[in-house]
C-alpha positions as CSV (number, residue, x, y, z in Angstrom):
1,M,-0.2,0.0,0.8
2,Q,1.1,3.6,-0.7
3,Q,2.5,5.8,2.0
4,P,0.1,8.8,2.1
5,P,2.2,12.1,2.8
6,E,1.4,14.5,5.9
7,Q,-1.7,16.2,4.2
8,V,-3.3,14.2,0.9
9,S,-6.5,15.5,-1.4
10,L,-9.4,13.2,-0.7
11,P,-12.7,12.9,-3.4
12,L,-15.3,13.1,-1.4
13,P,-18.9,11.0,-2.5
14,T,-20.5,13.0,-4.6
15,S,-24.2,12.5,-6.5
16,R,-25.3,14.6,-9.7
17,P,-27.2,17.2,-9.0
18,R,-30.4,16.1,-11.2
19,L,-33.2,17.9,-8.3
20,T,-31.3,21.0,-8.8
21,Y,-32.2,21.4,-12.3
22,L,-35.4,20.7,-12.1
23,L,-36.4,22.6,-10.3
24,L,-34.4,25.8,-11.9
25,F,-36.0,24.6,-14.7
26,I,-39.7,24.6,-13.2
27,I,-39.2,28.2,-11.9
28,I,-38.1,29.3,-15.5
29,G,-41.3,28.1,-16.8
30,V,-43.5,28.8,-14.8
31,F,-42.0,32.7,-14.7
32,A,-42.0,32.6,-18.4
33,A,-45.1,31.0,-18.5
34,Q,-46.6,34.2,-15.7
35,V,-45.3,36.1,-18.3
36,V,-47.2,35.0,-21.1
37,Y,-50.2,35.8,-19.2
38,N,-49.5,39.1,-17.9
39,Q,-49.0,37.1,-14.5
40,V,-45.4,39.7,-13.5
41,E,-44.9,42.4,-11.0
42,Y,-46.1,41.7,-8.6
43,P,-48.0,43.7,-5.8
44,R,-49.5,45.9,-8.7
45,N,-50.8,43.0,-10.3
46,E,-53.3,41.2,-7.8
47,P,-54.0,38.4,-10.4
48,I,-50.8,36.7,-9.1
49,T,-53.1,35.3,-6.4
50,A,-55.0,33.3,-8.3
51,W,-52.1,31.5,-9.6
52,G,-51.1,30.2,-5.6
53,A,-49.1,34.2,-3.9
54,L,-48.7,34.0,-0.7
55,N,-52.2,35.9,0.6
56,Y,-52.3,36.0,4.0
57,T,-56.5,36.1,3.8
58,R,-56.9,33.3,1.7
59,V,-54.8,31.2,3.5
60,V,-56.1,32.4,6.8
61,F,-59.4,32.8,6.9
62,A,-60.4,31.1,3.1
63,G,-58.6,28.1,4.2
64,E,-56.0,28.0,1.0
65,H,-53.2,26.5,2.1
66,Y,-51.9,25.0,-1.0
67,R,-50.6,28.8,-1.3
68,L,-48.1,27.8,1.6
69,F,-45.7,25.6,-0.9
70,T,-47.2,27.0,-4.8
71,A,-46.1,30.3,-4.3
72,M,-42.4,29.4,-3.6
73,F,-42.2,28.7,-7.5
74,L,-43.6,31.7,-8.9
75,H,-42.0,34.7,-8.7
76,A,-42.5,39.4,-9.0
77,D,-40.5,39.7,-12.1
78,Q,-37.1,38.7,-14.2
79,V,-35.0,40.4,-11.5
80,H,-36.4,38.7,-8.2
81,L,-36.4,35.7,-10.7
82,F,-32.5,36.2,-11.8
83,M,-31.6,36.5,-8.1
84,N,-33.3,33.5,-6.8
85,A,-31.8,30.6,-9.6
86,L,-28.4,31.9,-9.6
87,A,-28.2,31.3,-6.1
88,L,-29.6,27.8,-6.4
89,W,-27.4,27.2,-9.5
90,I,-24.9,27.4,-6.8
91,F,-25.9,26.7,-3.4
92,G,-29.1,24.3,-4.5
93,R,-26.2,21.9,-7.3
94,A,-23.5,22.5,-4.0
95,L,-25.5,20.7,-1.4
96,E,-27.6,18.3,-4.1
97,S,-23.7,17.1,-4.9
98,L,-22.5,16.9,-1.5
99,F,-26.1,15.7,0.8
100,G,-27.1,13.8,-2.4
101,T,-31.4,14.3,-4.0
102,A,-33.3,12.9,-1.4
103,R,-31.6,14.9,1.1
104,F,-31.6,17.7,-0.7
105,A,-35.9,17.8,-1.3
106,L,-36.4,17.0,2.4
107,I,-34.1,20.5,3.0
108,Y,-35.5,22.1,0.1
109,F,-38.7,22.0,0.0
110,L,-39.1,22.0,4.3
111,G,-37.6,24.9,3.9
112,G,-38.5,26.4,2.1
113,L,-42.4,25.5,4.0
114,C,-40.4,27.0,6.5
115,G,-39.6,30.6,4.5
116,S,-43.6,30.6,4.0
117,L,-45.4,29.8,8.0
118,A,-42.5,32.8,8.8
119,S,-44.1,35.6,6.3
120,L,-47.5,33.9,6.6
121,T,-46.9,34.3,10.9
122,F,-45.2,37.5,10.9
123,T,-45.9,39.8,7.3
124,R,-49.4,39.0,6.7
125,G,-49.5,40.6,3.6
126,F,-48.7,38.7,0.0
127,S,-45.5,37.0,-1.2
128,V,-43.9,35.1,-3.1
129,G,-40.2,33.4,-3.8
130,A,-38.3,30.3,-3.8
131,S,-36.2,32.9,-1.3
132,G,-37.5,30.6,1.7
133,A,-36.4,27.7,0.0
134,V,-33.4,29.0,-1.4
135,F,-31.9,30.5,2.3
136,A,-32.5,27.3,3.8
137,T,-30.4,25.8,1.4
138,F,-28.0,28.4,2.5
139,G,-27.5,27.6,5.9
140,A,-27.6,23.9,5.3
141,M,-23.9,24.6,3.6
142,M,-23.3,26.6,6.6
143,I,-23.7,24.0,8.6
144,F,-21.5,21.7,6.3
145,L,-19.2,23.6,6.6
146,Y,-19.2,24.3,9.9
147,F,-19.1,20.4,10.3
148,N,-16.8,19.4,8.3
149,R,-14.4,22.1,8.9
150,E,-11.6,20.1,10.1
151,L,-11.8,17.8,7.1
152,L,-12.1,19.9,4.5
153,G,-9.4,22.2,6.1
154,K,-8.5,26.5,5.5
155,A,-10.7,26.9,2.4
156,A,-14.0,25.6,4.1
157,Q,-13.5,27.8,7.5
158,D,-12.8,30.7,5.0
159,Q,-15.4,30.0,3.3
160,L,-17.8,29.0,6.0
161,R,-16.9,32.8,7.2
162,Q,-17.7,34.7,3.9
163,L,-20.8,33.0,3.6
164,L,-21.5,34.4,6.8
165,I,-20.7,38.1,5.8
166,L,-22.8,37.3,2.9
167,A,-26.2,35.6,4.9
168,V,-25.5,39.4,7.0
169,L,-25.2,42.0,4.2
170,N,-28.5,39.5,2.7
171,F,-31.0,40.7,6.2
172,G,-29.4,43.4,6.5
173,L,-30.5,44.4,2.9
174,G,-34.3,42.8,4.3
175,I,-34.1,44.7,6.3
176,F,-34.0,48.7,5.0
177,T,-35.9,47.5,2.4
178,Q,-38.4,47.4,5.4
179,F,-37.8,51.4,5.7
180,A,-37.2,52.5,1.8
181,G,-40.2,53.2,0.8
182,G,-40.0,51.2,-2.1
183,I,-43.3,49.4,-4.3
184,V,-40.7,45.9,-3.6
185,V,-40.3,44.7,-0.1
186,I,-37.7,42.2,1.0
187,D,-39.6,39.7,2.8
188,N,-37.0,39.1,5.3
189,W,-38.7,37.0,7.5
190,G,-39.5,34.9,4.6
191,H,-35.5,34.3,4.3
192,V,-34.7,33.8,8.6
193,G,-37.5,31.5,8.8
194,G,-36.5,29.1,5.8
195,F,-32.7,30.1,6.9
196,V,-34.2,28.7,10.3
197,G,-35.2,25.7,9.6
198,G,-32.3,25.1,6.6
199,I,-29.8,25.0,9.6
200,V,-32.0,22.9,12.5
201,L,-33.1,20.1,10.0
202,T,-28.5,20.1,8.1
203,W,-27.9,20.0,11.9
204,F,-29.8,16.6,13.0
205,I,-29.8,14.9,9.0
206,G,-26.3,17.0,7.2
207,A,-24.0,14.8,6.0
208,R,-20.7,14.3,7.6
209,Y,-17.8,12.8,6.6
210,Q,-14.7,10.7,7.9
211,V,-11.8,9.5,6.9
212,Y,-11.1,5.5,6.9
213,D,-8.9,3.0,5.9
214,D,-9.3,1.5,2.8
215,P,-7.0,-1.0,1.1
216,R,-8.5,0.1,-2.2
217,A,-8.3,3.6,-2.3
218,M,-6.0,5.9,-3.3
219,Y,-3.7,6.2,-0.8
220,G,-5.6,3.6,1.1
221,L,-7.5,6.2,2.2
222,K,-11.5,6.7,2.2
223,V,-14.0,9.6,2.6
224,V,-17.3,7.6,4.0
225,D,-20.6,10.0,5.2
226,E,-20.8,9.0,8.9
227,R,-24.5,10.3,8.6
228,P,-27.0,9.2,5.5
229,L,-30.3,9.9,5.2
230,Q,-30.4,6.2,6.2
231,K,-29.7,6.6,9.7
232,T,-31.4,10.6,9.5
233,W,-34.6,9.7,8.7
234,F,-36.3,9.4,11.6
235,A,-35.1,13.2,12.1
236,A,-36.6,13.9,9.4
237,L,-39.4,13.1,9.3
238,L,-40.2,13.8,12.9
239,F,-38.9,17.5,11.6
240,A,-42.2,17.4,9.3
241,A,-44.8,16.3,12.2
242,V,-43.3,19.0,14.5
243,L,-43.8,21.9,11.1
244,A,-47.5,20.3,10.2
245,L,-48.3,20.4,13.6
246,L,-47.1,24.5,14.3
247,T,-48.5,25.2,10.6
248,L,-51.4,24.0,12.1
249,Y,-51.6,25.5,15.2
250,T,-50.6,29.0,13.7
251,L,-53.9,28.6,11.4
252,N,-55.8,28.3,14.2
253,A,-54.7,31.0,16.6
254,L,-54.4,33.1,13.1
255,G,-57.7,32.8,12.4
256,G,-59.0,32.6,16.5
């Protein structure tokens, strides 16, 4: 067996980000349909509500709970779509490659629902966009880098600091739009909800890598994910159950 040097570069187990590409295709396709049917420039164009925008009154008092999910696929304008699509391209592809499609799907959709619930609870207006789900992947990537900082080395630790700065800037921009008096206001609560949801879920089901001896591998070493979904599915199920109960409680409290 080849004797390893003091420091080696080992490949991480990765998978193809197929779901990320599908999500990008869907949100771009939906926006193209919005343009064709004049369903853009929200909130000035109210008919977008008919397409599934997160409308507080409709959700709480008309029982249209599906809007917590459908709002994740609608966008207000071209800039809104571009920013979310770009972030999904960067963080979604990276996270799905590292976590696999199943774990990425759990983080994206459950995190997105956390963002919708936070928006419903605290914003209490209209909102659309994939940003809650995107912020879930953002938070998940930060937790991944934190858990694996020793294995991945200084580059990962530097990236974690950069992501922390980027998070502060994004939330700061959201707060700024609350007071700037513009037509479009960033739904910071939706971002916070998705971000926290992604962090909490990844804390329990995120990939944690360890290096093991493997005489068939280069240098006799292999990187293994110690927490595949087969070992953590119960935590994901518990998270989904708690989110469902919290949603039911919130809808009852708001509607009462």
